[in-house]
N, C-alpha and C positions, 0 to 999 in steps of 0.2 A: 611529481610531486608526492610528496609523502606525507600521509594522514595517520594517527592514530587511533585505535579501536580497542576500548575494552574487551569487545567479543572476538575481535579477530586479529588483534595483535597490530602489527606496522603495515600498513598499505600502500602500495606504489599504485598511484593513479594519475590519468592523463587530464588536463582542462577538460577534454570532451568528455570524459566520464561523469562531471558535474551537473546535476538537475538543480537548477534555480527555482526557489518558488520565493516569487517577490514579495509576496504578504507573507512567508513565513506559513507555520501551520498553527491550528486551533491549540491554545496553549503554548504555543513556541512560536511568537512571532517573529523573534530575533533569529532563528535558525531559518537560513536561507539556502543552504548548500547541503546536498546529500549525493550519495552514490547509491546503485544498486547492486546487490550480490546476490548471485542465485543460491539457493538452497541445496538444491540436487537437481541434476536433470530429471525433467518431466515434472518438477514438484509445482503444485501452484502456489507455494509459499516463494516470497523471496524478503532478503532484509534490504532495509533503507538506512544506511549509516549517515550520519552528521559528517560534515568536513571537518567541522569546528569544535565539535565535543565528542570526545571518544566515548563518552558515557552514554551516548544517545543513538538506539538503534532500535528502530521499529521493524516488526514482525510484522508482513502484509500478505494479502491473500488476492490471489488472481480470481474474482467470485465467479465472473463469468464463463470460466473453466469448468466450475462446480454446480451451478445452477443456470437453467434456461429462464428461471421465473424472476429472478433478479434484474430489474429492468427501469430506466428512468430516463427522463429528457433532459439534455444540459440546455439552459437557457442562453438566449443569443449573446448576451454579454460575456459569459464564460467561451464561448465557441469562439467568439471575435478576439477576445484577450490571449486564447492559447493557440490560434491560428488554427483550427481545427475546421477540417473539411472531408469529404469521400477520399481525397488524395493525401490528405494527412489526418489520417483518423486516430483516436486518442487511446494512450494504455491507460487502463484502470485497475485500481489495486483499492483494496480496503485493510485498514488496518486491524490486527489481531490482538487481542489482549490474553496473553498466556500465563494463567494463576499455576501454584503447585499441582492443582490436580490437572491434567491436561485434559481431561473429558469435559471442563468447565470452561474451556477455553469460548472468548467470544470474538466477533468481530463486527467492527462498527459500518453498518451498511447504511448509516445515515449521511456520513460525511467522508464520501470516496475520496481518492487521490488522483487526478486526473493530469495525464501527461504528456504534453506534444513532446513526441519523442524526436523528431526533425530538429528543432530549435532547442530541446533540452529545457523546456520551462514548464513550470508545473504548478498545479493549485490543488487545495482541498476546498472540494464545493460542499455546503451544507445544503442537502437537497430541501425541498418544500412540497407540502402536499405528497407526501410518499407516506406508505404505511411501515417504512423502515425505521429501526430503533439503533442508538448508541452500542446496545449490547446485546446483539442477536446470538444467541447459543449457536455455535459452529456443530457439536455434536447433539443433536436434539435427546437423542435415545443413550447418549452416553458411548463414550469411545470403547468401553468393553463390548457393548453391544453390537458396535458396528464390526468389531474386532471377530467375535463369534459369527454374526453372518455372512463375513466375506473371507472368514479363513485366514486373516493375516495377524 
């Protein structure tokens, strides 16, 4: 199957590549089908492209790869809906906002994307009773400071 993407052009995908969001996403209740596109090897960033809307692409981050401090517990309903278990652990991403100044990037830690990879279904979960925000600064000290410290 061929889909169109403003960011990536024409993409040939298989039905097996599609991840279904039965309830849609926060702010996009009718967008139910997406594919994941890697940014670069070993990058914590990934793109989530809508199958039906060429202009809708989310930049996401595997936050657990970057921070051991980010943690939460999924409620039993979500675990059941997504068939999650120790044998079927979720993949978890957070949506990133990318403004013009890259060092002002934020990540939505309050509403992670939880994916059952085996069954290709997903849900955006709004966490309760957690200290996280919708717009958590990704580069707290700024990108230029990070580059200076790490020499990149």
